LUMSEVO-620994 format. One line per 8 residues: number of its first residue (from 1); for each residue x, y, z of C-alpha. Coordinates in steps of 0.02 Angstrom, whole numbers, plus 32768, in hexadecimal, padded with zeros to 4 digits. Layout:
NUM = X,Y,Z ~ ...
//
This chain:
1 = 17BC,F14A,0DFE ~ 1803,F1E7,0E25 ~ 182F,F253,0D84 ~ 18C6,F2AB,0DBD ~ 1908,F1FF,0DE2 ~ 18E1,F1B5,0D39 ~ 1934,F243,0CEB ~ 19CD,F227,0D4E
9 = 19CD,F176,0D1D ~ 19BE,F197,0C5E ~ 1A4C,F209,0C70 ~ 1ABC,F18E,0CBC ~ 1A93,F120,0C40 ~ 1AAE,F191,0BA8 ~ 1B5C,F1B8,0BFC ~ 1B91,F0FE,0C01
17 = 1B71,F0F9,0B59 ~ 1BB5,F190,0B10 ~ 1C54,F1BA,0B72 ~ 1CAA,F121,0B4D ~ 1CA1,F12F,0A8D ~ 1CC9,F1E1,0A9A ~ 1D64,F1D4,0B0E ~ 1DAC,F149,0AAA
25 = 1D9E,F1A3,0A03 ~ 1E0F,F224,0A5C ~ 1E77,F1B2,0AAF ~ 1E96,F142,0A07 ~ 1EC0,F1E4,09A2 ~ 1F57,F213,0A17 ~ 1F8F,F15E,0A35 ~ 1F5F,F0AB,0A1C
33 = 1EE6,F063,0A9E ~ 1F28,EFCB,0AF3 ~ 1FEA,EFD0,0B2D ~ 2011,EFDA,0BE9 ~ 20BB,F038,0BC4 ~ 210C,F09B,0B50 ~ 21C8,F09A,0B2D ~ 221C,F13C,0AD1
41 = 22CC,F0FB,0A81 ~ 235D,F171,0A57 ~ 240A,F188,0A4D ~ 249E,F198,09D5 ~ 249E,F14B,0928 ~ 253B,F0EC,0956 ~ 24E1,F08D,09D9 ~ 2449,F071,096E
49 = 2468,EFC2,091D ~ 23C6,EF8E,08D9 ~ 23F6,EEE1,08D8 ~ 241E,EEC3,0994 ~ 2374,EF2A,09C0 ~ 2314,EEAF,0951 ~ 2360,EE31,09BD ~ 2338,EE7A,0A5F
57 = 2282,EE97,0A29 ~ 2265,EDDB,09ED ~ 22BD,EDA6,0A94 ~ 2247,EE0F,0AFF ~ 21B2,EDDF,0AA2 ~ 21CA,ED1E,0AAC ~ 21EE,ED25,0B67 ~ 216A,EDAA,0BA2
65 = 2100,EDF4,0B18 ~ 20D6,EE3E,0A7F ~ 2135,EEE0,0A56 ~ 20FD,EF68,09CF ~ 2157,EFF7,0986 ~ 20F1,F095,0955 ~ 2128,F0F2,08AA ~ 20DC,F179,087C
73 = 20A9,F18A,07BC ~ 2125,F1F3,0757 ~ 209B,F23D,06E7 ~ 2001,F242,0745 ~ 2034,F248,07FA ~ 1F91,F278,083C ~ 1F22,F202,07EC ~ 1F8D,F162,07F2
81 = 2008,F11B,0866 ~ 2068,F06D,0853 ~ 2075,EFE8,08EC ~ 2102,EF5E,08D3 ~ 20CB,EECA,0953 ~ 2145,EE4C,097A ~ 20CD,EDC4,09C4 ~ 20E0,ED65,0A5F
89 = 20E5,ECAA,0A77 ~ 2045,ECB6,0ADC ~ 1FA1,ED0F,0AA4 ~ 1F92,EDBF,0AD4 ~ 1F61,EE5F,0A76 ~ 1FF1,EE5F,0A08 ~ 1FCE,EDC3,09B8 ~ 1F07,EDF4,09A6
97 = 1F3F,EE93,094A ~ 1FA6,EE35,08CB ~ 1F1D,EDB2,08B9 ~ 1E80,EE15,08B0 ~ 1EB1,EECB,08AA ~ 1EC9,EF58,092F ~ 1E27,EF8D,0978 ~ 1E08,F02F,092E
105 = 1DB2,F0C0,0998 ~ 1DE2,F162,0947 ~ 1D79,F1B2,08CA ~ 1E00,F1FF,0875 ~ 1EA4,F190,0881 ~ 1ECE,F0EA,0830 ~ 1F36,F071,088E ~ 1F8D,EFF3,081A
113 = 1FED,EF5C,085A ~ 207A,EF06,0820 ~ 20F7,EE87,085C ~ 2190,EEC6,08AA ~ 2206,EE62,0831 ~ 21DB,EEF4,07B2 ~ 223F,EF5B,0806 ~ 22D4,EF02,07EE
121 = 2372,EF77,07DB ~ 2316,F018,0813 ~ 2350,F07A,089D ~ 230C,F031,093D ~ 22F2,F0E6,0994 ~ 2251,F117,09A7 ~ 21A7,F0EF,0A08 ~ 217F,F037,0A52
129 = 20E0,EFF1,0AA1 ~ 20EA,EF62,0B24 ~ 2057,EF09,0B64 ~ 2096,EEE5,0C03 ~ 210C,EF1E,0C93 ~ 2193,EE8B,0C86 ~ 2193,EEA8,0BBD ~ 21AD,EF70,0BDE
137 = 2240,EF4B,0C5D ~ 2299,EEC7,0BF3 ~ 2293,EF22,0B64 ~ 22DC,EFD0,0BB1 ~ 2369,EF62,0BF7 ~ 238B,EF16,0B40 ~ 2398,EFD4,0AF5 ~ 23FA,F01A,0B82
145 = 246E,EF83,0B65 ~ 2480,EFC3,0ACB ~ 24BE,F06C,0AF7 ~ 2414,F0C1,0ACB ~ 23A1,F13B,0B2E ~ 2306,F104,0B6E ~ 227E,F153,0BBE ~ 21E6,F0DE,0C05
153 = 213F,F11E,0C2A ~ 20A9,F0BA,0C69 ~ 2009,F0D7,0C03 ~ 1F8B,F132,0C74 ~ 1F01,F0C6,0CCA ~ 1E48,F0B4,0C90 ~ 1E16,F136,0D26 ~ 1EAD,F1B2,0D05
161 = 1E8B,F1C1,0C5A ~ 1DD1,F1D7,0C62 ~ 1DEE,F25D,0CDB ~ 1E6F,F2BE,0C6F ~ 1DF7,F2A7,0BE3 ~ 1D6E,F2F3,0C47 ~ 1DD1,F377,0C87 ~ 1E18,F3B5,0BDC
169 = 1D97,F3AE,0B62 ~ 1CEA,F3E5,0B27 ~ 1CA3,F335,0B36 ~ 1CF5,F32C,0BDE ~ 1CA7,F3D9,0C1D ~ 1BFE,F398,0BE1 ~ 1C1A,F2FF,0C48 ~ 1C41,F36D,0CD3
177 = 1B99,F3BF,0CC6 ~ 1B3B,F336,0CB1 ~ 1B81,F2ED,0D5F ~ 1B52,F381,0DA8 ~ 1A94,F379,0D55 ~ 1A88,F2C1,0D9B ~ 1ABC,F2EF,0E43 ~ 1A33,F380,0E3E
185 = 19AF,F317,0E02 ~ 19D2,F295,0E84 ~ 19CB,F30F,0F0B ~ 1925,F36C,0EB5 ~ 18D2,F2BF,0EBF ~ 18F4,F2BA,0F72 ~ 18B2,F36E,0F98 ~ 1816,F333,0F1D
193 = 17E9,F2AB,0F8D ~ 180D,F2FC,1026 ~ 175D,F2E1,1071 ~ 174E,F230,103C ~ 17FB,F216,10A2 ~ 17BA,F27C,113A ~ 1723,F205,1139 ~ 178B,F167,112F
201 = 17F3,F1A8,11C9 ~ 1761,F1D3,1222 ~ 1725,F118,1216 ~ 17E6,F0E1,1256 ~ 182E,F0B9,11B2 ~ 18E8,F0B3,11A9 ~ 1947,F10B,1127 ~ 1990,F06B,10EA
209 = 18E2,F02F,10CA ~ 18B2,F0CD,1074 ~ 1952,F0B6,0FFD ~ 1916,F00C,0FE3 ~ 1865,F044,0FB3 ~ 18B0,F0BA,0F3E ~ 1921,F046,0EEB ~ 189B,EFC6,0EDC
217 = 181D,F050,0E92 ~ 1891,F079,0E00 ~ 18D1,EFCE,0DE4 ~ 1872,EFBF,0D3D ~ 18BF,F060,0CF6 ~ 1975,F023,0D2D ~ 195E,EF79,0CE1 ~ 1920,EFD8,0C40
225 = 19BE,F038,0C47 ~ 1A36,EFA4,0C5C ~ 19D2,EF44,0BE1 ~ 1A10,EFDB,0B6C ~ 1AC2,EFCC,0B94 ~ 1AC3,EF16,0B82 ~ 1A6A,EF32,0ACE ~ 1AF5,EFA3,0A9F
233 = 1B7A,EF2C,0ACF ~ 1B34,EEAC,0A68 ~ 1B2A,EF13,09D7 ~ 1BE2,EF37,09F9 ~ 1C03,EE82,0A03 ~ 1BB4,EE4E,0963 ~ 1C19,EED9,0905 ~ 1CC0,EEB7,08BE
241 = 1D3E,EEAC,094B ~ 1CB9,EEC3,09C2 ~ 1CEC,EE5F,0A48 ~ 1D98,EEB8,0A52 ~ 1D4C,EF50,0A58 ~ 1CCD,EF2D,0ADE ~ 1D60,EEF4,0B54 ~ 1DAC,EFA4,0B44
249 = 1D01,EFF6,0B3B ~ 1CB4,EF9D,0BD4 ~ 1D2F,EFE8,0C5F ~ 1D11,F09F,0C20 ~ 1C59,F07B,0C1F ~ 1C51,F046,0CC0 ~ 1CCA,F0BA,0D12 ~ 1C55,F13C,0CC3
257 = 1BB6,F0F5,0D0A ~ 1BFF,F0D5,0DBB ~ 1C3A,F186,0DC3 ~ 1B9C,F1CE,0D90 ~ 1B35,F148,0DF9 ~ 1BA7,F176,0E8F ~ 1B76,F234,0E83 ~ 1ACB,F20D,0E73
265 = 1AB8,F196,0F05 ~ 1B1B,F21B,0F82 ~ 1ABE,F2AB,0F4A ~ 1A22,F23A,0F68 ~ 1A5A,F1FC,1017 ~ 1A91,F2AA,1044 ~ 19E3,F2F6,1023 ~ 1997,F265,107C
273 = 19E2,F277,1109 ~ 19BB,F33B,1113 ~ 1910,F30C,10EA ~ 1911,F2A4,1181 ~ 195C,F329,11FE ~ 18C7,F38C,11E5 ~ 182F,F3A3,1256 ~ 17BB,F31B,1226
281 = 171B,F39B,1232 ~ 1781,F3FF,11C5 ~ 17B0,F374,114A ~ 1701,F33C,1144 ~ 16C5,F3F0,110B ~ 1746,F3E8,108D ~ 17E0,F452,10D2 ~ 187C,F427,1092
289 = 1928,F444,1100 ~ 1954,F4DB,10AD ~ 19F1,F4F5,111F ~ 1A3D,F45A,10D4 ~ 19ED,F47C,1024 ~ 1A1E,F526,0FFE ~ 1AE5,F50E,1014 ~ 1AD6,F477,0FB4
297 = 1A78,F4CE,0F24 ~ 1B06,F546,0F18 ~ 1B8F,F4CB,0F22 ~ 1B36,F489,0E84 ~ 1B14,F530,0E2D ~ 1BCC,F579,0E36 ~ 1C32,F4E4,0DE5 ~ 1B9C,F4D9,0D6F
305 = 1BB3,F5A4,0D35 ~ 1C64,F58C,0D22 ~ 1C5F,F4FD,0CB4 ~ 1BD4,F560,0C55 ~ 1C41,F5E6,0C48 ~ 1CDF,F579,0C15 ~ 1C6B,F521,0B8D ~ 1C32,F5CD,0B4E
313 = 1CF3,F604,0B41 ~ 1D1E,F559,0AEF ~ 1C8E,F571,0A6C ~ 1CBB,F621,0A3B ~ 1D69,F5FF,0A1D ~ 1D3B,F55C,09BD ~ 1CC4,F5B4,094F ~ 1D3A,F647,0933
321 = 1DAC,F5C1,08EA ~ 1D28,F57D,0882 ~ 1D03,F61D,0836 ~ 1DB8,F64C,0815 ~ 1DD4,F5A8,07BD ~ 1D32,F5D3,075C ~ 1D75,F66C,072D ~ 1E22,F61E,06F2
329 = 1DCE,F57A,0697 ~ 1E03,F5C0,05ED ~ 1EBB,F5D6,061D ~ 1EC0,F532,0674 ~ 1E7C,F4D5,05D2 ~ 1F0E,F529,056B ~ 1F82,F4E7,05EA ~ 1F6D,F432,05CC
337 = 2024,F403,0592 ~ 206A,F467,0628 ~ 20AF,F3FE,06B5 ~ 2128,F435,0754 ~ 21AC,F3C5,0784 ~ 21B0,F378,083F ~ 2266,F366,0879 ~ 227D,F2F7,0912
345 = 22DB,F252,0911 ~ 22FB,F1FB,099C ~ 23B6,F223,09B2 ~ 2415,F281,0A36 ~ 2417,F33D,0A2A ~ 24DA,F33A,0A06 ~ 24C3,F2CE,096C ~ 241D,F33D,092F
353 = 2490,F3D7,0941 ~ 2515,F381,08D6 ~ 2488,F367,0854 ~ 2440,F411,0853 ~ 24AD,F46E,07C7 ~ 24A1,F3E3,0757 ~ 23EC,F3F5,0766 ~ 23F0,F4B4,0756
361 = 244F,F4A3,06A7 ~ 23CF,F415,067C ~ 2335,F49B,0697 ~ 239F,F51C,0626 ~ 23A8,F4AA,05AC ~ 2302,F497,05AA ~ 22E3,F545,05A0 ~ 2358,F559,051B
369 = 22F6,F4D0,04AF ~ 225B,F538,04DF ~ 2214,F4BC,0543 ~ 2220,F509,05F5 ~ 21BB,F5A7,0621 ~ 21DD,F622,06BA ~ 2143,F64E,0717 ~ 2173,F6B4,07CB
377 = 2105,F726,0829 ~ 217D,F77A,088F ~ 217E,F816,0912 ~ 21FD,F895,08E8 ~ 2221,F902,098C ~ 21FF,F9A7,0948 ~ 2159,F97D,08EA ~ 20BA,F95A,094B
385 = 206E,F8DE,08C3 ~ 20AE,F82E,088E ~ 210C,F83B,07E0 ~ 2113,F7A7,0768 ~ 21C5,F768,073C ~ 21BC,F6FC,0691 ~ 221F,F6CA,05F9 ~ 2214,F6CA,0546
393 = 219E,F636,0542 ~ 2125,F67B,05AF ~ 2113,F708,0531 ~ 2104,F685,04AD ~ 2075,F634,04FD ~ 2017,F6C4,055D ~ 2012,F76E,04DE ~ 2039,F811,053E
401 = 1FFF,F8A3,04D1 ~ 2065,F93E,04C5 ~ 201D,F9E8,04BC ~ 1FF2,F9D8,03FE ~ 1F94,F93F,0419 ~ 2021,F8CA,03C9 ~ 206E,F838,042D ~ 2111,F866,0498
409 = 21AD,F81C,0432 ~ 2215,F79A,0486 ~ 22A4,F7D1,04ED ~ 2324,F748,04C1 ~ 23EE,F76A,04DE ~ 2428,F7C1,0574 ~ 239D,F840,0592 ~ 232F,F858,062A
417 = 2288,F8B9,05F0 ~ 2205,F90A,0667 ~ 2159,F8FE,0619 ~ 210A,F990,067C ~ 2046,F9B8,066D ~ 2042,FA65,0610 ~ 1FCC,FA9A,06A7 ~ 2058,FA8B,0718
425 = 20E1,FAE7,06A3 ~ 20EA,FB63,073C ~ 213F,FACB,079B ~ 21C4,FAAB,072C ~ 2260,FAEF,0782 ~ 2225,FA7F,082F ~ 21F8,F9EF,07C7 ~ 22A8,F9F9,0778
433 = 22F7,FA11,0810 ~ 22A3,F978,086A ~ 22D2,F90B,07DD ~ 2380,F934,07E1 ~ 237F,F922,0897 ~ 233F,F86B,0878 ~ 23AB,F84E,07F6 ~ 244B,F87A,084F
441 = 240D,F7F4,08D6 ~ 2411,F768,0850 ~ 24A9,F798,0811 ~ 24F8,F793,08CB ~ 24B8,F6EA,08DE ~ 24F9,F6B2,0838 ~ 25AB,F701,084A ~ 25AA,F693,08F0
449 = 257F,F5F4,088A ~ 25B7,F5B0,07E5 ~ 2582,F5ED,0747 ~ 25E5,F5E4,069F ~ 258B,F679,0664 ~ 25B2,F735,0665 ~ 2521,F782,06B7 ~ 24E0,F817,0668
457 = 2463,F8A3,06A9 ~ 2426,F901,05FB ~ 2376,F936,064D ~ 22F9,F981,05D7 ~ 2241,F9C9,05F9 ~ 21B9,F9AB,057F ~ 20FB,F9ED,059E ~ 2075,F977,0577
465 = 1FB4,F998,0573 ~ 1F5A,F994,0618 ~ 1ECE,F917,0649 ~ 1F2D,F87F,062D ~ 1F28,F7E7,0689 ~ 1FBB,F77D,06B1 ~ 1F9F,F6C6,06DB ~ 200F,F67E,0762
473 = 1FF0,F5B7,075D ~ 1FC5,F5B7,080B ~ 1F78,F507,0814 ~ 1F4C,F50F,08D0 ~ 1EFA,F5BA,08D8 ~ 1F04,F602,098F ~ 1F9E,F580,09C2 ~ 2027,F5F1,098C
481 = 2048,F6A4,0973 ~ 2002,F6D7,08D5 ~ 1F61,F6DB,0883 ~ 1F35,F688,07DC ~ 1F31,F720,0785 ~ 1F8E,F7D9,079B ~ 1F30,F866,0769 ~ 1F92,F8EC,070C
489 = 2038,F8AE,075D ~ 20E7,F8DB,0727 ~ 2134,F84F,06C0 ~ 21EB,F833,06BD ~ 2227,F7BF,0628 ~ 22D7,F768,065E ~ 2326,F6CF,0604 ~ 23B2,F66A,0647
497 = 2421,F69F,05C1 ~ 2432,F747,0627 ~ 2498,F6E7,06AC ~ 245A,F73F,072B ~ 23FF,F6AF,076C ~ 245E,F616,07B0 ~ 2421,F56A,0783 ~ 2416,F53D,082E
505 = 23A7,F5D2,0848 ~ 233D,F59C,07AD ~ 2332,F4DF,0806 ~ 22E7,F545,08A2 ~ 226A,F58F,082C ~ 2233,F4F4,07E2 ~ 221B,F499,0889 ~ 21A0,F529,08AC
513 = 214D,F4ED,0807 ~ 217D,F599,07BD ~ 21E2,F548,072E ~ 216E,F4E6,06CD ~ 219B,F463,063A ~ 2120,F462,0595 ~ 2163,F3C2,0547 ~ 217C,F35C,05E7
521 = 218B,F2B3,0576 ~ 2216,F2FA,051F ~ 2255,F348,05C1 ~ 2263,F292,060E ~ 22A8,F241,058B ~ 2340,F2B9,057E ~ 235C,F2CA,0633 ~ 2409,F2BD,0678
529 = 243F,F21B,06D2 ~ 246C,F286,0760 ~ 23C7,F2E7,076C ~ 234F,F258,075C ~ 2351,F210,080F ~ 2323,F2C1,084B ~ 227E,F2BD,07EF ~ 21EF,F271,0839
537 = 216B,F2A7,07C9 ~ 2129,F30A,0738 ~ 2080,F35D,0772 ~ 2009,F3B5,06EC ~ 1FDE,F453,072E ~ 1F2A,F455,06D0 ~ 1F01,F3AC,0734 ~ 1F4D,F3E5,07E9
545 = 1EDD,F47A,07DE ~ 1E42,F418,07A1 ~ 1E5D,F397,083C ~ 1E6E,F436,08A2 ~ 1DD2,F479,085C ~ 1D70,F3CD,0881 ~ 1DB4,F3D6,092E ~ 1D6C,F480,094E
553 = 1CBC,F45E,08F4 ~ 1CB9,F3C3,0969 ~ 1CF1,F432,0A0A ~ 1C7B,F4BD,09DB ~ 1BDD,F443,09D2 ~ 1C21,F3EE,0A73 ~ 1C39,F4A2,0ACF ~ 1B91,F4DD,0A91
561 = 1B32,F43E,0AD8 ~ 1B9B,F457,0B7C ~ 1B64,F50B,0B89 ~ 1ABC,F4ED,0B6B ~ 1ABD,F454,0BF4 ~ 1B1B,F4C1,0C63 ~ 1A8C,F554,0C56 ~ 1A04,F4D2,0C68
569 = 1A6E,F4A7,0D07 ~ 1A86,F550,0D56 ~ 19C4,F571,0D30 ~ 1980,F4CE,0D7F ~ 19EE,F4F9,0E1A ~ 19AE,F5AC,0E18 ~ 18F2,F56D,0E12 ~ 1916,F4E5,0EA0
577 = 1968,F573,0F00 ~ 18C9,F5DF,0EFF ~ 185E,F555,0F25 ~ 18BE,F521,0FCE ~ 18DF,F5E0,0FF5 ~ 1822,F5F6,0FEE ~ 1802,F555,1052 ~ 1877,F591,10CE
585 = 182F,F64C,10D7 ~ 177C,F64A,10AF ~ 1738,F68C,1154 ~ 17B8,F718,1146 ~ 1786,F74A,1096 ~ 16C4,F738,10C9 ~ 16E4,F7A5,1169 ~ 1752,F822,10F3
593 = 16C6,F827,1078 ~ 1641,F85E,10FA ~ 16B3,F8DF,114D ~ 16CA,F92C,108B ~ 1786,F90D,1077 ~ 17CE,F90F,0FCE ~ 180F,F87E,0F72 ~ 18C3,F8C2,0F92
601 = 18B2,F8CC,1042 ~ 185B,F830,1061 ~ 18EC,F7CA,0FFE ~ 197F,F841,1017 ~ 19F2,F7B9,105F ~ 19EA,F740,0FD0 ~ 19DA,F7C9,0F59 ~ 1A94,F80F,0F97
609 = 1AD5,F762,0F92 ~ 1AA0,F751,0EE2 ~ 1AD3,F7F5,0EB1 ~ 1B83,F7C4,0EF6 ~ 1B8E,F74A,0E84 ~ 1B6E,F797,0DF1 ~ 1BF4,F814,0E2F ~ 1C72,F798,0E54
617 = 1C4F,F74D,0DAA ~ 1C77,F7EE,0D51 ~ 1D04,F80C,0DBE ~ 1D54,F76A,0D93 ~ 1D3E,F79C,0CD4 ~ 1D81,F84A,0CF0 ~ 1E13,F7F8,0D4E ~ 1E3D,F790,0CBF
625 = 1E4C,F822,0C3E ~ 1EA5,F883,0CBF ~ 1F30,F7FD,0CCD ~ 1F34,F7E7,0C14 ~ 1F49,F8A3,0BEE ~ 1FDC,F895,0C7C ~ 2027,F7FF,0C22 ~ 201F,F851,0B86
633 = 206E,F8EC,0BB2 ~ 20FF,F88E,0C0C ~ 210C,F822,0B65 ~ 212A,F8B6,0AFB ~ 21A0,F90E,0B74 ~ 21FD,F870,0B6C ~ 21FE,F86E,0AB7 ~ 21B5,F7CC,0A9E
641 = 2102,F777,0A6E ~ 206E,F744,0AE4 ~ 2016,F6A7,0AAA ~ 1F73,F6E6,0A55 ~ 1F0C,F65E,0AB0 ~ 1F32,F6B9,0B56 ~ 1EB1,F748,0B21 ~ 1E15,F749,0B72
649 = 1D9C,F6E7,0AF9 ~ 1D1D,F788,0B09 ~ 1D95,F812,0B14 ~ 1D56,F89E,0B70 ~ 1CA9,F853,0B6C ~ 1CED,F7BC,0BDF ~ 1CB1,F807,0C8F ~ 1C04,F818,0C4C
657 = 1BFB,F768,0C01 ~ 1C21,F721,0CA2 ~ 1BA9,F78A,0D00 ~ 1B28,F760,0C86 ~ 1B26,F6A7,0CB2 ~ 1B09,F6C1,0D69 ~ 1A98,F758,0D3B ~ 1A29,F6DC,0CD8
665 = 1A1E,F66D,0D5F ~ 19F3,F6F2,0DDE ~ 196A,F743,0D6E ~ 1918,F688,0D69 ~ 1923,F682,0E1E ~ 18DE,F733,0E40 ~ 184C,F70E,0DD7 ~ 1826,F66E,0E25
673 = 1833,F6C4,0EBA ~ 17BA,F755,0E8F ~ 173E,F6E2,0E51 ~ 1746,F66F,0EF0 ~ 1731,F70E,0F53 ~ 169F,F748,0EF7 ~ 1659,F69E,0F02 ~ 166E,F68B,0FBF
681 = 1628,F73D,0FD1 ~ 158D,F718,0F5B ~ 155E,F671,0FA3 ~ 15A3,F66C,1058 ~ 15ED,F5CF,102F ~ 1606,F535,10B3 ~ 16BD,F555,10AB ~ 16B1,F602,10FA
689 = 1641,F5B6,1187
//
């Protein structure tokens, strides 16, 4: 058996076993697996009659198929979700969920199944999942008849979902690299047996017969691989909920194996036709069709290099987030009782806006009760660094030391206090001017809305000790514009008693996770009836940060593995390129040696091509850096922020990182080429005859 073919078969088997559970884990973490359509129902409260909606759902389920409604858990939205099922009169997936439970694939999210009757009296607006096209159309028609707004979305096919997964995750990048590696191994396997194929062609054997012989010679390995997949399926069936899991896993596994196999067969047939195009005498001597092979190797090498760079950048970002979380672990441990409030509700914009002031006043009442904490990183126009805008509750939980080492006292009343690091005392005038300007902007906005308080603007400055870090409660570092800690930053203490910030602005900050609640049980118990429909979840920020950390650890490992595989692919391609180049130019290399030509002169063309690739990679990295700097300059001129994730992962080193990946493969190629040149010159190898 050809070892390259054996390795390709092993990779296809591993992909068929590994990709489906990884894909389904991610898919199930976002949405339940199984529905054919999703319907989002929204609209006014007047149109949302729950009894009418329940009758519509029951009628659709009885006539067409089960209907399920998804409801997030109020207190653990990231870890638990609830599915309320109205079963159909005939067996389908909804009945299975009710009787046997949901076939869980996610390692981080639990799905609890309930009967739809438990939602009696609840607002019908929300997300519904249906299991057939007829159910979707009938349900949409029913809700439209109630005067509600509906949005119908078809669930993506297995092919579309898998392609999206491959293109957007570190696991997907590794899968793409594995496809390249399988194709490369198939092609190398043909090249390795080129002399054997030439002999068969000399005896009049057709390519079809050669392909069948190769298939027959590897039949034991193929049977072993198929047996491994079948055993894995049997193991899945005998576990709890195994049959239903298998029904979902099987299409993804078959699709994965089909894609890998198709790529392997394509590479095999392409190289087989290329080998058949070589003169039989040259083929018997072992010479390969390098005019065809060299471009193919470059077509594999370029995307492999690109995927390697992407994997390294992803790994770098994930590892940076992991290190940042580790540095903030103690701060998160002290924030276990802090939650953010997710505002949404499936209501139209007009109704939502009519409730904004009530929600803002409710948040103000929480602050008065000492249960709402303001943590707002903000960039003021005249200042180069972020400032942190907080209230007294933040000071109570995070002591900021004054210059004499004591904790800063709460502000209270209508005072606005600027806490300025002593080392920046020379900037007091500019900081005061920037703060006054920001306060005037808030006052202008407040004056245009409803606010029962009389705004005041008593602003004082207090010097605080240098070298202090201020925690921003940024749960998902890198997704917004602020880091988890601000070092030696200006802190502005501002309570809602000043009347400077309007209730709707306060709500706007809360929707950005900048107003946090420290006692969400009491907050939920005391929420105003008009505000309750606006709240979709209370999210513990420490748990959100921990989940983000777990995702980054997974991404880091997957990206490191993908980078290793990509680097291996580029090196293997470089070795293959060196081998085919030597076979193509063996005579020229020997003649050049006899005439005393240098290595550089002998191989100037291929070295020029390799050097151009290195320079091209560096130029791409440099272009990214320059583009980012241009965007940053324009953003600063426009007075707005630029998202941190737009920055090149390696900063000014980006061009060198890009070039290094190509240079590694180039150095391997040059080393191989140098060794082969020396071997030809020393032994007068038959390749040169």
